[in-house]
C-alpha positions in Angstrom: 10.8 179.1 -36.7 10.8 176.4 -34.1 8.3 178.3 -32.0 6.1 178.7 -35.0 6.2 175.0 -35.7 5.3 174.2 -32.2 2.4 176.6 -32.3 1.1 175.2 -35.6 1.3 171.7 -34.1 -0.8 172.7 -31.1 -3.3 174.6 -33.2 -3.7 171.5 -35.4 -4.2 169.3 -32.3 -7.0 171.7 -31.1 -8.7 171.7 -34.5 -8.5 167.8 -34.7 -10.1 167.4 -31.3 -12.8 170.1 -32.1 -13.7 168.3 -35.3 -13.8 165.0 -33.5 -16.2 166.6 -31.0 -18.4 168.0 -33.8 -18.6 164.6 -35.4 -19.6 163.0 -32.2 -22.3 165.6 -31.5 -23.7 165.2 -35.0 -23.9 161.4 -34.4 -25.5 162.0 -31.0 -28.2 164.2 -32.5 -28.9 161.8 -35.3 -29.1 158.8 -33.0 -31.2 160.7 -30.4 -33.7 161.5 -33.1 -33.6 157.9 -34.3 -34.2 156.7 -30.8 -37.2 159.0 -30.4 -38.7 158.1 -33.8 -38.4 154.4 -33.2 -38.8 154.7 -29.4 -35.7 152.5 -29.2 -34.2 152.4 -25.7 -31.0 150.6 -26.8 -30.1 153.5 -29.2 -31.1 156.0 -26.5 -28.8 154.4 -24.0 -25.9 154.4 -26.5 -26.4 158.2 -26.9 -26.3 158.7 -23.2 -23.2 156.5 -22.8 -21.3 158.2 -25.6 -21.7 161.6 -24.1 -18.8 160.9 -21.8 -16.4 161.0 -24.8 -17.8 164.4 -25.8 -17.2 165.7 -22.3 -13.7 164.2 -22.3 -12.8 165.9 -25.5 -14.0 169.2 -24.3 -11.5 169.2 -21.4 -8.8 167.9 -23.8 -9.3 170.9 -26.1 -9.3 173.3 -23.1 -6.1 171.7 -21.8 -4.3 172.2 -25.1 -5.6 175.8 -25.4 -4.5 176.8 -22.0 -1.1 175.2 -22.5 -0.7 177.1 -25.7 -1.7 180.4 -24.1 0.8 179.9 -21.3 3.7 178.6 -23.3 3.4 180.0 -26.8 1.7 183.4 -26.1 0.0 183.5 -29.4 -0.9 186.9 -30.8 -3.4 188.5 -33.2 -5.3 185.9 -35.3 -3.7 182.9 -33.6 -4.8 184.2 -30.2 -8.4 184.7 -31.5 -8.4 181.2 -32.8 -7.4 179.7 -29.5 -10.0 181.8 -27.6 -12.7 180.9 -30.1 -11.7 177.2 -29.8 -12.3 177.2 -26.1 -15.8 178.7 -26.5 -16.7 176.4 -29.4 -15.7 173.3 -27.4 -18.0 174.4 -24.6 -20.9 175.0 -27.0 -20.4 171.5 -28.6 -20.3 169.9 -25.1 -23.6 171.5 -24.3 -25.1 170.4 -27.6 -24.1 166.9 -26.6 -26.1 167.4 -23.4 -29.1 168.4 -25.4 -28.8 165.3 -27.5 -28.6 163.2 -24.3 -31.7 165.0 -23.1 -33.6 163.9 -26.2 -32.4 160.4 -25.7 -33.6 160.3 -22.1 -37.0 161.7 -23.2 -37.3 158.8 -25.7 -36.8 156.3 -22.9 -39.6 157.9 -20.9 -42.3 157.3 -23.5 -41.7 153.7 -24.5 -45.5 153.0 -24.1 -46.4 155.4 -26.9 -45.1 153.3 -29.7 -48.2 153.8 -31.9 -48.4 157.5 -31.4 -47.5 159.7 -34.4 -44.1 161.4 -34.6 -44.4 165.0 -35.9 -42.4 165.4 -39.1 -41.6 169.0 -38.0 -39.5 167.6 -35.2 -37.4 165.5 -37.6 -37.0 168.6 -39.8 -35.6 170.4 -36.8 -33.2 167.7 -36.1 -32.0 167.5 -39.8 -31.6 171.3 -39.9 -29.6 171.3 -36.7 -27.2 168.7 -38.1 -26.8 170.6 -41.3 -26.2 173.9 -39.5 -23.5 172.3 -37.3 -21.7 170.8 -40.3 -21.8 174.1 -42.1 -20.6 176.2 -39.1 -17.6 173.9 -38.5 -16.7 174.2 -42.2 -16.9 178.0 -41.7 -14.5 177.7 -38.7 -12.0 175.6 -40.7 -12.1 178.2 -43.5 -12.2 181.1 -41.1 -15.1 182.3 -43.3 -17.2 185.0 -41.5 -19.7 185.3 -44.4 -20.5 181.6 -44.2 -21.0 181.9 -40.5 -23.5 184.7 -41.0 -25.4 182.5 -43.4 -25.6 179.7 -40.9 -26.9 182.1 -38.2 -29.6 183.2 -40.6 -30.9 179.6 -40.7 -31.7 179.7 -37.0 -34.7 181.8 -37.9 -36.0 178.7 -39.8 -35.3 176.6 -36.7 -37.2 179.0 -34.6 -40.2 178.9 -37.0 -40.2 175.1 -37.1 -40.1 175.1 -33.3 -43.2 177.4 -33.1 -45.0 175.2 -35.7 -44.3 172.0 -33.8 -45.3 173.6 -30.5 -48.6 174.9 -31.7 -49.5 171.6 -33.5 -48.7 169.5 -30.4 -50.8 171.8 -28.1 -53.7 171.5 -30.5 -53.4 167.7 -30.6 -53.3 167.6 -26.8 -56.4 169.7 -26.5 -58.1 167.4 -29.0 -57.1 164.4 -26.9 -55.3 162.8 -29.8 -52.0 162.3 -27.8 -51.3 161.6 -24.2 -50.0 164.4 -22.0 -46.7 162.6 -21.2 -46.0 162.0 -24.9 -46.8 165.6 -25.9 -44.6 166.9 -23.1 -41.7 164.7 -24.1 -42.1 165.9 -27.7 -42.2 169.5 -26.6 -39.0 169.1 -24.5 -37.3 167.4 -27.4 -38.2 170.2 -29.7 -36.9 172.7 -27.1 -33.6 170.8 -27.0 -33.3 171.1 -30.7 -34.1 174.8 -30.7 -31.4 175.3 -28.1 -29.0 173.4 -30.3 -29.7 176.0 -33.0 -29.0 178.8 -30.5 -25.7 177.2 -29.6 -24.7 177.0 -33.2 -25.4 180.7 -33.5 -23.0 181.2 -30.6 -20.4 179.2 -32.6 -21.1 181.5 -35.6 -20.2 184.5 -33.4 -16.8 182.8 -32.5 -16.1 182.0 -36.1 -16.6 185.7 -37.0 -14.4 186.7 -34.1 -11.6 184.3 -35.1 -11.7 185.4 -38.7 -12.3 189.2 -38.4 -11.6 190.2 -34.8 -15.2 191.4 -34.5 -17.0 190.1 -31.3 -20.7 190.8 -31.3 -24.0 189.2 -30.7 -25.8 187.9 -33.7 -29.3 189.1 -33.1 -31.8 188.9 -35.9 -31.3 192.4 -37.1 -27.5 192.0 -37.1 -27.6 188.9 -39.2 -29.6 190.6 -42.0 -27.1 193.5 -42.4 
């Protein structure tokens, strides 16, 4: 009973740090999009600065996971949860990097304050935040079906990315936007699209933790 109590305490600590990471990543994406929309270098700098805490939490999560594996030797579902937690922390840390990338791009185009901001880009950001919130809820509930549903939404993210890409290229060809600004928007859109991909990776780990199935969620698999 004592060993079980210790394991439960360590699992709870992992989960708390993972949720803290997720909250920080959501905030980072929201602020990065705000910084780009307003071309606000102060907000962008805050996103870049705050990324250090996301990185710290990733290593804190990994430390607890490794300690648990070494000292508690979890089995079955507990083992799957620990292994999934390590992978999810890594994905969240990379998502923080993507948000930082968007913030840095916002700082590069400060002279384009009068240029239009494509609504499709904001939609991508909003969808990414929603997907992240939902996949973390799925992880807490160990709900594989909810994870499949979140993964399906990545198709919407990909379609939005393609729409933004083609519209920006058309505006560049029509000389309606500067090359630097268009490139910054395209790279920002790419970062958001990659956030969607990483959320799908988290979906795979949620499914593994809850069911023991470890498989790649390609488009065909999601629709089964």
